[in-house]
C-alpha positions as CSV (number, residue, x, y, z in Angstrom):
1,X,31.5,6.3,17.7
2,X,30.6,7.3,14.0
3,X,27.3,6.0,12.8
4,X,27.5,5.3,9.1
5,X,26.7,1.8,6.3
6,X,29.3,-1.0,6.6
7,X,29.8,-1.8,2.6
8,X,30.3,-5.8,2.3
9,X,30.7,-7.5,-1.5
10,X,28.6,-10.7,-2.5
11,X,29.5,-13.9,-3.7
12,X,26.7,-15.1,-6.6
13,X,28.3,-17.6,-7.8
14,X,28.3,-19.2,-3.8
15,X,24.6,-18.7,-3.0
16,X,24.6,-15.1,-2.3
17,X,27.4,-15.5,0.8
18,X,28.9,-12.0,1.9
19,X,32.2,-12.5,0.2
20,X,34.8,-9.3,1.1
21,X,34.6,-6.7,3.6
22,X,35.0,-3.4,1.7
23,X,34.6,-0.4,3.6
24,X,33.3,1.5,6.6
25,X,31.3,4.9,4.6
26,X,30.6,7.1,7.7
27,X,27.7,9.6,8.2
28,X,29.1,12.4,10.7
29,X,25.7,14.1,10.9
30,X,23.3,11.4,11.1
31,X,21.4,10.4,14.2
32,X,20.1,7.3,12.9
33,X,19.5,5.3,9.7
34,X,16.1,4.1,8.6
35,X,16.0,3.1,4.8
36,X,19.0,1.6,2.6
37,X,18.4,1.4,-1.3
38,X,20.4,0.4,-3.9
39,X,19.7,1.3,-8.0
40,X,21.0,-1.1,-10.6
41,X,20.9,1.3,-13.4
42,X,25.0,1.9,-14.8
43,X,25.4,4.4,-12.5
44,X,24.8,2.7,-9.3
45,X,23.5,4.9,-6.5
46,X,23.2,3.7,-2.4
47,X,20.2,6.1,-0.7
48,X,20.9,6.3,2.7
49,X,17.2,7.2,4.6
50,X,18.3,8.9,7.7
51,X,15.4,10.6,9.6
52,X,15.6,14.5,8.1
53,X,17.6,13.6,5.2
54,X,19.2,11.5,2.9
55,X,22.5,10.7,1.5
56,X,23.7,9.6,-1.9
57,X,26.4,7.3,-2.2
58,X,28.3,6.6,-5.7
59,X,28.6,3.2,-5.8
60,X,29.2,2.6,-9.7
61,X,33.3,2.8,-9.6
62,X,33.5,-1.3,-10.1
63,X,37.7,-0.8,-10.1
64,X,38.4,-0.2,-6.5
65,X,34.7,-0.8,-5.5
66,X,35.2,2.3,-2.8
67,X,31.9,4.3,-2.5
68,X,31.8,7.6,-1.8
69,X,28.9,10.1,-0.7
70,X,28.6,12.6,-3.5
71,X,25.0,14.3,-1.7
72,X,23.1,15.7,1.0
73,X,20.0,16.4,0.5
74,X,18.1,17.8,3.6
75,X,14.5,16.1,3.0
76,X,13.3,18.1,5.8
77,X,13.1,21.4,5.0
78,X,13.7,20.6,1.0
79,X,10.1,18.8,1.8
80,X,8.6,20.0,4.6
81,X,6.8,23.4,6.6
82,X,8.2,26.5,7.0
83,X,6.5,27.9,10.1
84,X,6.9,32.4,10.6
85,X,9.4,32.0,12.8
86,X,11.6,30.4,10.4
87,X,11.7,27.4,12.2
88,X,10.8,23.6,9.6
89,X,7.7,21.3,10.6
90,X,9.9,17.9,12.0
91,X,9.8,15.5,10.0
92,X,11.0,11.6,9.8
93,X,11.5,10.2,6.7
94,X,11.7,6.1,7.0
95,X,13.2,5.5,3.2
96,X,13.7,6.3,-0.7
97,X,13.6,4.9,-4.2
98,X,15.0,6.6,-7.3
99,X,13.3,5.9,-10.7
100,X,14.3,4.4,-13.3
101,X,14.5,7.1,-16.2
102,X,14.6,10.4,-14.8
103,X,16.6,10.2,-11.5
104,X,13.7,11.0,-9.7
105,X,13.8,10.2,-5.6
106,X,10.4,9.3,-4.4
107,X,10.7,9.2,-0.6
108,X,7.9,8.9,2.2
109,X,8.1,10.7,5.5
110,X,5.7,12.3,7.7
111,X,5.6,14.7,11.2
112,X,7.9,13.4,13.6
113,X,6.0,12.0,16.7
114,X,3.4,11.1,15.4
115,X,1.7,7.8,16.8
116,X,-1.0,5.3,15.4
117,X,-3.9,8.1,16.4
118,X,-6.6,9.6,14.0
119,X,-4.9,13.3,14.7
120,X,-5.0,15.9,11.9
121,X,-1.6,16.2,10.4
122,X,-0.5,12.5,11.3
123,X,-0.7,10.6,7.4
124,X,2.1,9.6,6.0
125,X,2.8,11.3,2.5
126,X,4.6,10.7,-0.8
127,X,7.3,13.2,-1.9
128,X,9.2,13.5,-5.6
129,X,12.6,15.1,-5.6
130,X,14.3,16.2,-8.6
131,X,16.8,18.3,-9.8
132,X,16.9,20.6,-12.6
133,X,19.4,19.1,-15.0
134,X,21.7,15.3,-14.9
135,X,24.2,16.7,-13.4
136,X,22.5,19.0,-10.4
137,X,21.4,19.0,-7.3
138,X,18.1,17.8,-6.4
139,X,16.9,21.4,-5.7
140,X,12.9,20.8,-5.9
141,X,10.4,18.6,-3.6
142,X,6.5,18.3,-4.7
143,X,3.6,15.8,-2.4
144,X,2.7,13.3,-5.4
145,X,0.4,10.9,-2.4
146,X,-1.7,12.6,0.2
147,X,-0.5,16.0,1.7
148,X,0.7,17.3,4.6
149,X,-2.1,18.1,6.7
150,X,-4.0,15.1,6.0
151,X,-4.7,13.2,9.1
152,X,-3.5,9.2,8.7
153,X,-5.7,6.7,7.1
154,X,-6.5,4.2,4.2
155,X,-7.7,5.4,0.6
156,X,-6.3,4.4,-2.5
157,X,-6.7,6.7,-5.8
158,X,-4.5,9.7,-7.3
159,X,-2.5,12.7,-5.7
160,X,-4.2,14.6,-2.5
161,X,-6.7,12.1,-2.3
162,X,-4.2,9.2,-1.0
163,X,-4.3,8.3,2.6
164,X,-1.5,6.5,4.4
165,X,-0.8,5.8,7.8
166,X,2.3,4.3,8.5
167,X,4.5,2.9,6.3
168,X,7.8,1.9,6.2
169,X,10.4,0.5,3.5
170,X,10.3,1.1,-0.3
171,X,11.0,-1.2,-2.9
172,X,11.3,-0.7,-6.4
173,X,9.9,-3.6,-8.8
174,X,12.6,-4.6,-12.2
175,X,11.3,-3.9,-14.9
176,X,10.1,-7.4,-16.8
177,X,10.4,-5.7,-19.8
178,X,6.4,-6.7,-20.1
179,X,4.4,-5.1,-17.8
180,X,5.9,-1.6,-17.7
181,X,4.3,-1.0,-20.8
182,X,1.7,1.2,-19.3
183,X,3.9,2.1,-16.0
184,X,7.4,3.2,-15.8
185,X,8.0,2.5,-12.6
186,X,6.6,0.4,-10.0
187,X,7.0,0.6,-6.4
188,X,5.8,-1.4,-2.9
189,X,5.5,0.3,0.6
190,X,4.9,-2.3,3.4
191,X,1.9,0.0,5.4
192,X,2.2,-1.5,8.7
193,X,-0.1,0.4,10.9
194,X,-2.5,-0.1,8.1
195,X,-1.6,-3.8,7.8
196,X,-0.9,-4.2,4.1
197,X,0.9,-3.6,0.9
198,X,0.8,-0.1,-0.7
199,X,0.9,-0.7,-4.5
200,X,2.5,2.6,-5.9
201,X,2.1,3.2,-10.4
202,X,4.1,5.8,-12.3
203,X,3.0,6.4,-15.5
204,X,4.6,8.2,-18.6
205,X,4.0,11.3,-17.1
206,X,5.2,10.6,-13.5
207,X,1.6,10.3,-12.6
208,X,1.1,8.4,-8.8
209,X,-1.6,5.9,-8.3
210,X,-1.7,3.9,-5.4
211,X,-3.4,0.2,-5.4
212,X,-3.5,-2.1,-2.2
213,X,-3.5,-5.2,-0.9
214,X,-4.8,-6.1,2.0
215,X,-3.6,-7.8,4.8
216,X,-6.3,-11.3,5.2
217,X,-6.9,-12.2,8.8
218,X,-9.4,-14.5,7.9
219,X,-6.5,-16.2,6.5
220,X,-4.1,-16.3,9.0
221,X,-7.0,-17.9,11.4
222,X,-7.5,-20.6,9.2
223,X,-4.4,-21.3,8.9
224,X,-2.8,-21.2,12.5
225,X,-5.9,-20.3,15.2
226,X,-6.3,-23.7,16.0
227,X,-2.3,-24.3,15.8
228,X,-2.7,-26.9,12.8
229,X,0.3,-29.1,11.8
230,X,-1.0,-28.6,8.5
231,X,-1.7,-25.6,6.2
232,X,-5.4,-25.5,4.0
233,X,-5.7,-23.7,1.1
234,X,-7.6,-20.6,1.0
235,X,-10.6,-21.2,-0.7
236,X,-12.2,-18.4,-3.2
237,X,-16.2,-17.6,-3.8
238,X,-17.8,-16.8,-7.0
239,X,-19.5,-12.8,-6.7
240,X,-22.3,-12.0,-8.3
241,X,-24.7,-9.2,-8.1
242,X,-27.7,-9.2,-6.7
243,X,-30.9,-10.3,-8.6
244,X,-33.4,-8.1,-6.5
245,X,-31.4,-5.3,-6.9
246,X,-30.9,-4.8,-10.4
247,X,-33.9,-2.1,-10.5
248,X,-31.7,-0.3,-8.0
249,X,-28.4,-0.8,-9.9
250,X,-29.6,2.0,-11.8
251,X,-29.9,4.9,-9.6
252,X,-28.8,5.7,-6.5
253,X,-28.5,2.8,-3.3
254,X,-27.2,3.5,-0.7
255,X,-26.6,1.4,2.2
256,X,-24.3,0.8,5.4
257,X,-21.9,-2.4,6.0
258,X,-24.6,-4.3,8.1
259,X,-27.4,-3.1,4.9
260,X,-25.1,-4.5,2.8
261,X,-24.6,-7.7,4.6
262,X,-28.1,-8.5,5.9
263,X,-29.5,-8.1,1.4
264,X,-26.5,-10.6,1.1
265,X,-28.0,-13.3,3.7
266,X,-32.0,-12.5,2.9
267,X,-31.6,-13.8,-0.1
268,X,-30.5,-17.0,0.0
269,X,-33.9,-18.7,-1.2
270,X,-32.3,-21.8,-2.1
271,X,-30.4,-22.4,1.2
272,X,-27.1,-21.2,0.2
273,X,-25.8,-19.5,2.5
274,X,-23.9,-15.9,1.3
275,X,-21.8,-13.0,2.6
276,X,-20.7,-10.1,1.3
277,X,-17.0,-10.9,-0.5
278,X,-13.6,-10.1,0.2
279,X,-11.0,-8.0,-1.9
280,X,-9.4,-10.8,-3.4
281,X,-12.5,-12.1,-4.5
282,X,-13.7,-9.3,-6.5
283,X,-10.9,-9.0,-8.5
284,X,-10.0,-12.1,-9.0
285,X,-13.9,-13.1,-10.2
286,X,-13.9,-9.3,-12.4
287,X,-15.2,-10.6,-16.0
288,X,-18.1,-12.1,-14.3
289,X,-18.5,-8.9,-12.9
290,X,-18.5,-7.3,-15.9
291,X,-21.1,-9.8,-17.3
292,X,-23.8,-9.6,-14.5
293,X,-23.7,-5.4,-14.8
294,X,-24.0,-5.0,-18.4
295,X,-27.1,-7.9,-18.5
296,X,-28.2,-5.9,-16.0
297,X,-28.0,-2.8,-18.4
298,X,-25.8,-0.6,-15.6
299,X,-24.8,2.6,-17.2
300,X,-22.4,3.7,-14.5
301,X,-19.0,3.2,-15.2
302,X,-17.4,3.7,-11.9
303,X,-19.0,1.5,-9.0
304,X,-18.2,0.4,-5.3
305,X,-19.2,-2.0,-3.1
306,X,-18.7,-3.0,0.4
307,X,-16.6,-6.1,1.1
308,X,-16.1,-8.2,4.0
309,X,-12.5,-7.6,4.6
310,X,-11.3,-5.9,7.7
311,X,-9.4,-2.5,8.4
312,X,-8.5,-3.6,11.5
313,X,-5.4,-2.3,12.9
314,X,-3.3,-2.9,15.9
315,X,0.3,-3.1,17.2
316,X,1.8,-6.5,16.4
317,X,5.2,-7.9,16.7
318,X,4.6,-11.3,14.7
319,X,2.3,-11.7,12.5
320,X,-0.8,-12.8,13.5
321,X,-4.8,-11.0,13.8
322,X,-5.9,-8.1,15.8
323,X,-7.8,-9.7,18.8
324,X,-10.7,-8.0,19.4
325,X,-11.4,-4.6,21.6
326,X,-7.6,-3.7,20.7
327,X,-6.1,-1.6,18.0
328,X,-7.9,0.9,16.1
329,X,-10.3,1.3,12.7
330,X,-12.1,-2.4,14.3
331,X,-15.7,-0.4,13.4
332,X,-14.4,0.2,9.6
333,X,-15.1,-2.3,6.6
334,X,-13.1,-1.6,3.0
335,X,-15.0,-0.6,0.6
336,X,-14.0,-1.3,-3.4
337,X,-13.7,1.4,-6.3
338,X,-13.8,-0.3,-9.4
339,X,-14.3,1.2,-13.2
340,X,-16.2,-1.4,-15.1
341,X,-15.2,0.1,-18.3
342,X,-11.4,-0.8,-17.8
343,X,-10.3,-4.1,-19.7
344,X,-10.0,-7.9,-18.3
345,X,-7.5,-6.4,-15.9
346,X,-9.2,-5.5,-13.2
347,X,-7.2,-2.4,-10.7
348,X,-9.4,-1.9,-7.7
349,X,-9.0,0.5,-5.5
350,X,-9.6,0.1,-1.9
351,X,-10.9,2.4,1.5
352,X,-11.4,2.0,5.0
353,X,-15.6,3.3,5.5
354,X,-17.0,3.4,9.0
355,X,-19.8,0.5,8.7
356,X,-22.3,2.7,10.0
357,X,-21.8,5.3,7.1
358,X,-24.3,5.0,3.7
359,X,-22.2,4.3,0.7
360,X,-23.5,4.4,-3.0
361,X,-22.7,1.0,-3.6
362,X,-24.0,-2.2,-5.3
363,X,-24.7,-5.6,-3.6
364,X,-21.9,-8.2,-4.5
365,X,-22.5,-10.9,-2.4
366,X,-20.5,-14.2,-2.3
367,X,-21.6,-17.6,-1.2
368,X,-20.3,-19.0,2.1
369,X,-17.2,-21.7,1.5
370,X,-17.5,-24.9,3.6
371,X,-14.4,-24.3,5.1
372,X,-15.9,-21.2,6.5
373,X,-18.9,-23.3,7.4
374,X,-16.5,-25.8,9.0
375,X,-14.8,-23.5,11.1
376,X,-17.5,-22.0,12.4
377,X,-18.8,-25.5,13.5
378,X,-15.5,-26.3,15.7
379,X,-15.6,-22.8,17.0
380,X,-19.1,-23.7,18.6
């Protein structure tokens, strides 16, 4: 049997149900299909990602609605590494999307056969494919986030400093007419080994910036571990800069995760329990953090802080949390990087670092919420 794609029409007036079978689009030389992305511009295209290739199908004909293949892109030979013997590095591409302005295609892929381990060369790479003219074929491929040869990991930022593990699908968020004043396109990639949503922004020049929304396993535990039928609203504590750390903020201050945690817990002179902040708490209280740093006369524009967000990864068939002693990166914690000279909208870059590695940080602490203390009492 031929491998291919079934095409249906949708009846949007009737709740978006499948209305009519249109055709079957065969892919005679494809061994598997990993991604399907539909562009919604005037010249609508369907991008079919199939392991080492991508197929483009024209679906813009509103009269007969029959899609037709317009181009087959050999992703592996175009984007991968060619050895001296003429063979190419085997690649496994998961998905691809097209930007809304230049028709460039962004594809995510990694060396074939790589697993969740930390071997060199097994990290996923985001590529950009472009063509010389609007009517030509895709002939150029460059890496725009991470590069072949780097291992897996979790690191936000730009270009080769970015690390992925195993992103699967991609989606381009629609332009709302407001947000895209700064960024021309916004993609979302779920990185399943990292258990996080990776966000990819493109500016006017096509420069890629990667940031993240990490999975919150603490929220999962609060919501479901006790098998409660009611969901408790997640609490958020306001961060503050340690008062006894004001002087060290002006100089280098290296600390491990344990050092930073102890510094927070030992400052509770009023009897209030404190801990390191989560990434979401830092993001929501950025204005307060900026005020505290200005009060401390901190000259640094770019600062870092250990957070209470875990980097523990594991294989899960269903939503949940990683059990102690299973998976990988259990000894890693997330460090938040941010620029205090930015406006009021904070863009945090996160990175997973071993807990025993000293990092030049500022100390951000949060008060322990009452629900956290109640949860510990229940477990006891």
